[in-house]
N, CA, C, O and CB atoms as a CASP TS submission, in Angstrom:
PFRMAT TS
TARGET T0000
AUTHOR 0000-0000-0000
METHOD Language model
MODEL 1
PARENT N/A
ATOM      1  N   MET     1      24.890 -68.305  52.052  1.00  0.00           N
ATOM      2  CA  MET     1      24.212 -66.630  50.997  1.00  0.00           C
ATOM      3  C   MET     1      25.014 -66.198  51.402  1.00  0.00           C
ATOM      4  O   MET     1      25.444 -66.409  52.536  1.00  0.00           O
ATOM      5  CB  MET     1      22.733 -65.579  51.131  1.00  0.00           C
ATOM      6  N   PRO     2      25.610 -65.204  50.306  1.00  0.00           N
ATOM      7  CA  PRO     2      26.743 -64.392  50.661  1.00  0.00           C
ATOM      8  C   PRO     2      24.986 -63.415  51.154  1.00  0.00           C
ATOM      9  O   PRO     2      23.768 -63.554  51.047  1.00  0.00           O
ATOM     10  CB  PRO     2      28.306 -63.770  49.120  1.00  0.00           C
ATOM     11  N   ARG     3      26.479 -62.032  51.955  1.00  0.00           N
ATOM     12  CA  ARG     3      26.259 -61.363  53.168  1.00  0.00           C
ATOM     13  C   ARG     3      24.748 -60.151  52.391  1.00  0.00           C
ATOM     14  O   ARG     3      23.659 -59.969  52.934  1.00  0.00           O
ATOM     15  CB  ARG     3      28.110 -60.469  53.844  1.00  0.00           C
ATOM     16  N   ARG     4      25.283 -59.452  50.863  1.00  0.00           N
ATOM     17  CA  ARG     4      25.019 -59.198  50.748  1.00  0.00           C
ATOM     18  C   ARG     4      23.570 -59.932  49.773  1.00  0.00           C
ATOM     19  O   ARG     4      22.591 -59.272  50.124  1.00  0.00           O
ATOM     20  CB  ARG     4      25.844 -58.605  50.882  1.00  0.00           C
ATOM     21  N   ALA     5      23.352 -60.456  49.265  1.00  0.00           N
ATOM     22  CA  ALA     5      22.251 -61.709  48.844  1.00  0.00           C
ATOM     23  C   ALA     5      21.046 -61.353  50.484  1.00  0.00           C
ATOM     24  O   ALA     5      19.964 -60.818  50.722  1.00  0.00           O
ATOM     25  CB  ALA     5      23.386 -63.960  48.827  1.00  0.00           C
ATOM     26  N   LEU     6      21.825 -61.858  51.001  1.00  0.00           N
ATOM     27  CA  LEU     6      20.735 -61.582  52.426  1.00  0.00           C
ATOM     28  C   LEU     6      20.588 -60.256  52.381  1.00  0.00           C
ATOM     29  O   LEU     6      19.814 -59.970  51.468  1.00  0.00           O
ATOM     30  CB  LEU     6      21.304 -61.991  54.079  1.00  0.00           C
ATOM     31  N   HIS     7      21.060 -59.125  53.067  1.00  0.00           N
ATOM     32  CA  HIS     7      20.228 -58.372  53.357  1.00  0.00           C
ATOM     33  C   HIS     7      18.825 -57.947  52.432  1.00  0.00           C
ATOM     34  O   HIS     7      17.687 -57.599  52.744  1.00  0.00           O
ATOM     35  CB  HIS     7      20.991 -57.488  53.612  1.00  0.00           C
ATOM     36  N   LEU     8      19.698 -58.218  50.845  1.00  0.00           N
ATOM     37  CA  LEU     8      18.096 -57.833  49.689  1.00  0.00           C
ATOM     38  C   LEU     8      17.089 -58.776  50.317  1.00  0.00           C
ATOM     39  O   LEU     8      15.883 -58.540  50.390  1.00  0.00           O
ATOM     40  CB  LEU     8      18.225 -58.371  47.587  1.00  0.00           C
ATOM     41  N   VAL     9      17.602 -59.698  50.696  1.00  0.00           N
ATOM     42  CA  VAL     9      16.444 -60.638  51.006  1.00  0.00           C
ATOM     43  C   VAL     9      15.169 -60.192  51.741  1.00  0.00           C
ATOM     44  O   VAL     9      13.948 -60.240  51.594  1.00  0.00           O
ATOM     45  CB  VAL     9      16.959 -61.679  51.784  1.00  0.00           C
ATOM     46  N   PHE    10      16.373 -59.591  52.878  1.00  0.00           N
ATOM     47  CA  PHE    10      15.531 -58.939  54.190  1.00  0.00           C
ATOM     48  C   PHE    10      14.731 -57.341  54.116  1.00  0.00           C
ATOM     49  O   PHE    10      13.907 -56.749  54.813  1.00  0.00           O
ATOM     50  CB  PHE    10      16.736 -58.785  55.456  1.00  0.00           C
ATOM     51  N   GLU    11      15.505 -57.049  52.836  1.00  0.00           N
ATOM     52  CA  GLU    11      15.436 -55.766  52.393  1.00  0.00           C
ATOM     53  C   GLU    11      13.651 -55.913  51.947  1.00  0.00           C
ATOM     54  O   GLU    11      12.719 -55.299  52.466  1.00  0.00           O
ATOM     55  CB  GLU    11      16.732 -55.401  51.043  1.00  0.00           C
ATOM     56  N   TRP    12      13.616 -56.516  51.287  1.00  0.00           N
ATOM     57  CA  TRP    12      12.542 -57.524  50.202  1.00  0.00           C
ATOM     58  C   TRP    12      11.415 -57.543  51.322  1.00  0.00           C
ATOM     59  O   TRP    12      10.512 -56.707  51.356  1.00  0.00           O
ATOM     60  CB  TRP    12      13.211 -59.499  49.629  1.00  0.00           C
ATOM     61  N   LEU    13      11.556 -58.582  52.236  1.00  0.00           N
ATOM     62  CA  LEU    13      10.678 -58.343  53.624  1.00  0.00           C
ATOM     63  C   LEU    13       9.844 -58.053  53.871  1.00  0.00           C
ATOM     64  O   LEU    13       8.624 -58.208  53.907  1.00  0.00           O
ATOM     65  CB  LEU    13      10.830 -57.816  54.312  1.00  0.00           C
ATOM     66  N   ASP    14      11.392 -57.065  54.267  1.00  0.00           N
ATOM     67  CA  ASP    14      10.058 -55.426  55.051  1.00  0.00           C
ATOM     68  C   ASP    14       9.335 -55.257  53.884  1.00  0.00           C
ATOM     69  O   ASP    14       8.384 -56.017  53.701  1.00  0.00           O
ATOM     70  CB  ASP    14      10.882 -53.350  55.566  1.00  0.00           C
ATOM     71  N   LEU    15       9.670 -54.166  52.819  1.00  0.00           N
ATOM     72  CA  LEU    15       9.525 -53.960  52.284  1.00  0.00           C
ATOM     73  C   LEU    15       7.480 -55.192  51.855  1.00  0.00           C
ATOM     74  O   LEU    15       6.423 -54.618  51.593  1.00  0.00           O
ATOM     75  CB  LEU    15      10.985 -53.778  51.862  1.00  0.00           C
ATOM     76  N   HIS    16       7.547 -55.900  51.894  1.00  0.00           N
ATOM     77  CA  HIS    16       6.469 -56.825  51.262  1.00  0.00           C
ATOM     78  C   HIS    16       5.999 -57.583  52.278  1.00  0.00           C
ATOM     79  O   HIS    16       5.500 -58.692  52.091  1.00  0.00           O
ATOM     80  CB  HIS    16       6.937 -57.753  50.130  1.00  0.00           C
ATOM     81  N   LYS    17       6.153 -56.926  53.650  1.00  0.00           N
ATOM     82  CA  LYS    17       5.299 -57.572  55.085  1.00  0.00           C
ATOM     83  C   LYS    17       3.862 -58.216  54.608  1.00  0.00           C
ATOM     84  O   LYS    17       3.465 -59.344  54.315  1.00  0.00           O
ATOM     85  CB  LYS    17       4.873 -56.151  56.378  1.00  0.00           C
ATOM     86  N   ASP    18       3.279 -56.858  54.689  1.00  0.00           N
ATOM     87  CA  ASP    18       1.274 -57.410  55.218  1.00  0.00           C
ATOM     88  C   ASP    18       1.729 -57.796  53.505  1.00  0.00           C
ATOM     89  O   ASP    18       2.216 -58.917  53.648  1.00  0.00           O
ATOM     90  CB  ASP    18      -0.781 -55.654  55.847  1.00  0.00           C
ATOM     91  N   GLU    19       1.804 -57.532  52.311  1.00  0.00           N
ATOM     92  CA  GLU    19       1.528 -58.485  51.093  1.00  0.00           C
ATOM     93  C   GLU    19       1.489 -60.148  51.239  1.00  0.00           C
ATOM     94  O   GLU    19       0.674 -60.839  50.627  1.00  0.00           O
ATOM     95  CB  GLU    19       2.655 -58.178  50.076  1.00  0.00           C
ATOM     96  N   LEU    20       2.581 -60.723  52.218  1.00  0.00           N
ATOM     97  CA  LEU    20       2.871 -61.519  52.421  1.00  0.00           C
ATOM     98  C   LEU    20       2.271 -62.467  53.269  1.00  0.00           C
ATOM     99  O   LEU    20       2.365 -63.694  53.303  1.00  0.00           O
ATOM    100  CB  LEU    20       3.642 -61.243  52.517  1.00  0.00           C
ATOM    101  N   MET    21       1.637 -61.662  53.945  1.00  0.00           N
ATOM    102  CA  MET    21       0.718 -62.234  55.425  1.00  0.00           C
ATOM    103  C   MET    21      -0.491 -62.200  54.468  1.00  0.00           C
ATOM    104  O   MET    21      -1.000 -63.318  54.384  1.00  0.00           O
ATOM    105  CB  MET    21       0.560 -61.021  57.204  1.00  0.00           C
ATOM    106  N   GLU    22      -1.221 -61.089  53.582  1.00  0.00           N
ATOM    107  CA  GLU    22      -2.184 -61.669  52.622  1.00  0.00           C
ATOM    108  C   GLU    22      -2.426 -62.630  51.633  1.00  0.00           C
ATOM    109  O   GLU    22      -3.498 -62.939  51.112  1.00  0.00           O
ATOM    110  CB  GLU    22      -2.395 -61.059  52.155  1.00  0.00           C
ATOM    111  N   ASN    23      -0.969 -63.190  51.383  1.00  0.00           N
ATOM    112  CA  ASN    23      -1.046 -64.295  50.616  1.00  0.00           C
ATOM    113  C   ASN    23      -0.925 -65.179  51.489  1.00  0.00           C
ATOM    114  O   ASN    23      -1.119 -66.235  50.886  1.00  0.00           O
ATOM    115  CB  ASN    23      -0.197 -64.430  49.592  1.00  0.00           C
ATOM    116  N   TRP    24      -0.688 -65.435  52.723  1.00  0.00           N
ATOM    117  CA  TRP    24      -0.353 -66.798  53.800  1.00  0.00           C
ATOM    118  C   TRP    24      -1.430 -67.330  53.758  1.00  0.00           C
ATOM    119  O   TRP    24      -1.673 -68.534  53.678  1.00  0.00           O
ATOM    120  CB  TRP    24       0.052 -66.618  55.393  1.00  0.00           C
ATOM    121  N   GLU    25      -2.469 -66.051  53.833  1.00  0.00           N
ATOM    122  CA  GLU    25      -4.495 -65.966  54.511  1.00  0.00           C
ATOM    123  C   GLU    25      -4.961 -66.610  53.173  1.00  0.00           C
ATOM    124  O   GLU    25      -5.840 -67.427  53.445  1.00  0.00           O
ATOM    125  CB  GLU    25      -5.582 -63.806  54.836  1.00  0.00           C
ATOM    126  N   ARG    26      -4.729 -66.567  51.886  1.00  0.00           N
ATOM    127  CA  ARG    26      -5.284 -66.458  50.540  1.00  0.00           C
ATOM    128  C   ARG    26      -4.569 -68.244  50.433  1.00  0.00           C
ATOM    129  O   ARG    26      -5.325 -68.952  49.768  1.00  0.00           O
ATOM    130  CB  ARG    26      -4.580 -64.836  49.300  1.00  0.00           C
ATOM    131  N   MET    27      -3.634 -68.811  50.822  1.00  0.00           N
ATOM    132  CA  MET    27      -3.379 -70.210  50.664  1.00  0.00           C
ATOM    133  C   MET    27      -3.831 -71.105  51.950  1.00  0.00           C
ATOM    134  O   MET    27      -4.365 -72.211  51.866  1.00  0.00           O
ATOM    135  CB  MET    27      -1.859 -70.372  50.381  1.00  0.00           C
ATOM    136  N   GLU    28      -3.462 -70.298  53.355  1.00  0.00           N
ATOM    137  CA  GLU    28      -4.991 -71.260  53.653  1.00  0.00           C
ATOM    138  C   GLU    28      -5.957 -71.309  53.267  1.00  0.00           C
ATOM    139  O   GLU    28      -6.424 -72.346  52.797  1.00  0.00           O
ATOM    140  CB  GLU    28      -5.563 -71.268  54.530  1.00  0.00           C
ATOM    141  N   ASN    29      -6.497 -70.358  53.326  1.00  0.00           N
ATOM    142  CA  ASN    29      -8.012 -70.659  52.277  1.00  0.00           C
ATOM    143  C   ASN    29      -8.359 -71.069  50.617  1.00  0.00           C
ATOM    144  O   ASN    29      -9.211 -70.621  49.850  1.00  0.00           O
ATOM    145  CB  ASN    29      -8.724 -69.355  52.277  1.00  0.00           C
ATOM    146  N   GLY    30      -7.562 -71.865  50.479  1.00  0.00           N
ATOM    147  CA  GLY    30      -7.065 -72.012  48.952  1.00  0.00           C
ATOM    148  C   GLY    30      -7.181 -71.517  48.078  1.00  0.00           C
ATOM    149  O   GLY    30      -7.605 -71.958  47.010  1.00  0.00           O
ATOM    150  N   GLU    31      -6.859 -70.572  48.315  1.00  0.00           N
ATOM    151  CA  GLU    31      -7.295 -69.141  46.531  1.00  0.00           C
ATOM    152  C   GLU    31      -6.260 -68.696  46.430  1.00  0.00           C
ATOM    153  O   GLU    31      -5.446 -68.643  47.353  1.00  0.00           O
ATOM    154  CB  GLU    31      -8.481 -67.469  46.549  1.00  0.00           C
ATOM    155  N   THR    32      -6.029 -68.175  44.988  1.00  0.00           N
ATOM    156  CA  THR    32      -5.104 -68.028  44.432  1.00  0.00           C
ATOM    157  C   THR    32      -4.240 -67.064  45.478  1.00  0.00           C
ATOM    158  O   THR    32      -4.677 -66.252  46.294  1.00  0.00           O
ATOM    159  CB  THR    32      -5.446 -67.623  43.105  1.00  0.00           C
ATOM    160  N   LEU    33      -2.617 -67.496  45.122  1.00  0.00           N
ATOM    161  CA  LEU    33      -1.943 -65.833  45.410  1.00  0.00           C
ATOM    162  C   LEU    33      -1.638 -65.207  44.511  1.00  0.00           C
ATOM    163  O   LEU    33      -1.282 -65.642  43.416  1.00  0.00           O
ATOM    164  CB  LEU    33      -0.747 -65.631  46.108  1.00  0.00           C
ATOM    165  N   ALA    34      -1.750 -63.911  44.894  1.00  0.00           N
ATOM    166  CA  ALA    34      -1.223 -62.022  44.487  1.00  0.00           C
ATOM    167  C   ALA    34       0.107 -63.003  44.392  1.00  0.00           C
ATOM    168  O   ALA    34       0.712 -64.021  44.727  1.00  0.00           O
ATOM    169  CB  ALA    34      -1.306 -60.132  46.073  1.00  0.00           C
ATOM    170  N   LYS    35       0.018 -61.830  43.665  1.00  0.00           N
ATOM    171  CA  LYS    35       1.892 -61.216  42.525  1.00  0.00           C
ATOM    172  C   LYS    35       2.702 -60.183  43.767  1.00  0.00           C
ATOM    173  O   LYS    35       2.189 -59.155  44.209  1.00  0.00           O
ATOM    174  CB  LYS    35       1.389 -59.532  40.368  1.00  0.00           C
ATOM    175  N   ILE    36       3.785 -60.615  44.103  1.00  0.00           N
ATOM    176  CA  ILE    36       4.548 -59.920  45.014  1.00  0.00           C
ATOM    177  C   ILE    36       5.291 -59.065  44.056  1.00  0.00           C
ATOM    178  O   ILE    36       6.145 -59.833  43.614  1.00  0.00           O
ATOM    179  CB  ILE    36       5.422 -60.808  45.972  1.00  0.00           C
ATOM    180  N   THR    37       5.494 -57.637  43.346  1.00  0.00           N
ATOM    181  CA  THR    37       6.636 -57.537  43.443  1.00  0.00           C
ATOM    182  C   THR    37       8.182 -57.724  43.837  1.00  0.00           C
ATOM    183  O   THR    37       8.437 -57.459  45.012  1.00  0.00           O
ATOM    184  CB  THR    37       6.416 -57.204  43.500  1.00  0.00           C
ATOM    185  N   PRO    38       9.487 -58.233  42.848  1.00  0.00           N
ATOM    186  CA  PRO    38       9.940 -58.261  43.343  1.00  0.00           C
ATOM    187  C   PRO    38      11.850 -56.511  43.683  1.00  0.00           C
ATOM    188  O   PRO    38      11.836 -55.305  43.440  1.00  0.00           O
ATOM    189  CB  PRO    38       9.675 -59.684  42.946  1.00  0.00           C
ATOM    190  N   LEU    39      12.247 -56.825  43.888  1.00  0.00           N
ATOM    191  CA  LEU    39      13.188 -55.701  44.016  1.00  0.00           C
ATOM    192  C   LEU    39      13.582 -54.912  43.443  1.00  0.00           C
ATOM    193  O   LEU    39      14.461 -55.602  42.927  1.00  0.00           O
ATOM    194  CB  LEU    39      13.942 -55.833  44.223  1.00  0.00           C
ATOM    195  N   ASP    40      13.726 -54.016  43.044  1.00  0.00           N
ATOM    196  CA  ASP    40      14.528 -53.793  42.292  1.00  0.00           C
ATOM    197  C   ASP    40      16.069 -52.476  42.391  1.00  0.00           C
ATOM    198  O   ASP    40      16.856 -52.374  41.450  1.00  0.00           O
ATOM    199  CB  ASP    40      13.560 -53.657  41.395  1.00  0.00           C
TER
END
């Protein structure tokens, strides 16, 4: 993966860490996942 793309992935991850953890809990409980906005 190009370095620039990897940087963008980590930037998005940092911005949405809480939302990702909430979705992880939803997934474990068999619930519908919430949408997470893409990086602008």
